[in-house]
Every structure is written in structure tokens, then in C-alpha cells.
N, C-alpha and C positions, 0 to 999 in steps of 0.2 A: 586581443587583449581584449574586445567586446564580445566577441563569439563564448569565449571560454567561461566571461563571467555571466554570459543568458543563457547556455547551459548548466553550469555552475545553480545559478538559478531556480531553471527551471525542475532540473533535480531536487532538489531541496525542497521546491512546491511538489513536487510525487510524491515526495516521504510523507510529508505534512497530509497531504490526500488521502497517501495508505493509511496514513494515521488514524485520521477522521474516520474513514471508512470502515476500521475494525473499530473503533467507541460507539459507531451507532448504529442502532439496530432496535431488535423489542422490549432488550434491556437496556438500557443506557450504562455504559458506565466509563469512568473520568479519564481524561486522558491521560495524567500521572499515571492509573494506573495501569493503561496499555504500556504506554514506554516500560514503565519496569519491568512490565513482564516480557515484552519484548527485550528489552535487553538482558535479561535475566536477572533482574534486583529482587525480584519481588520472592521470596522466598517461600511463601502458603502455597500448597497446592487446594486453592480455593474454586469455589465454583466459577468465580471470575476470572482465572487462571485457566480453567479447561475451556470456555468459553472463546476464549481471546487464543489459544494455540490449535485448539483441536474442530476447532468451527472458524472462526471467524477472519484467520490468518492465511488458511488454507484456499477460501471465496474470494476472501481479497487477494492473492498473488496469480491467483487462475485469472480474476477477471483486469490484473494487470496484463498478465499473457498474450490472452486474447485480444485485449485492446492493442498493442503493439503487432502482434502477429496481421490484424486487421487493418492498420495503420501500414505496414510491410505490402501486403496484397495490393492494397490502394497505390500506393508508389509505383509498384512493379506494372499493375495493371496502367494507368497513365504514362509512366516511359513507353510498354507496349504498343501504343495505340496511337 
């Protein structure tokens, strides 16, 4: 039970950090606008929605995948040697 709670907590922390990575940049965006755009509640096609969906979201997801890949490779290298 404790392991499941720690995994759930880490997943929530990862999600919060992903939203924070999308919200920060040269143009600061409010967290509410980022969350509304990500869940599809923002109906306007404004510049901030375009910044979030076309620029910051792909970069943040790519960083997440690269970090996970590096973690897996590091784990494999430690088990192999």
C-alpha cells in the first residue's frame, strides 16, 4: 500500500512539474490558462494557446521521454556491470 501511494505521489509531482515547465518561459503564462488549454476547456485560439500546444507541450513531452530513456539506460548499465 505504501509503495502504491508513493508511486501515485510521484506521478502527481511529475504532472505538476510538467505543467510548471509548460507555464514558464520567455512569455509567462498563468497556470489556470495552461491547465484549461491542456484539458480542452479553452475555446479561444489565442496566441497563448498556440504557444502552449505548438511550442511548449511538445518540448516538455520530449524532455520527459528523454529523461525516462536516460533513466532506463542508466539502470541497465548499472545492472550489466
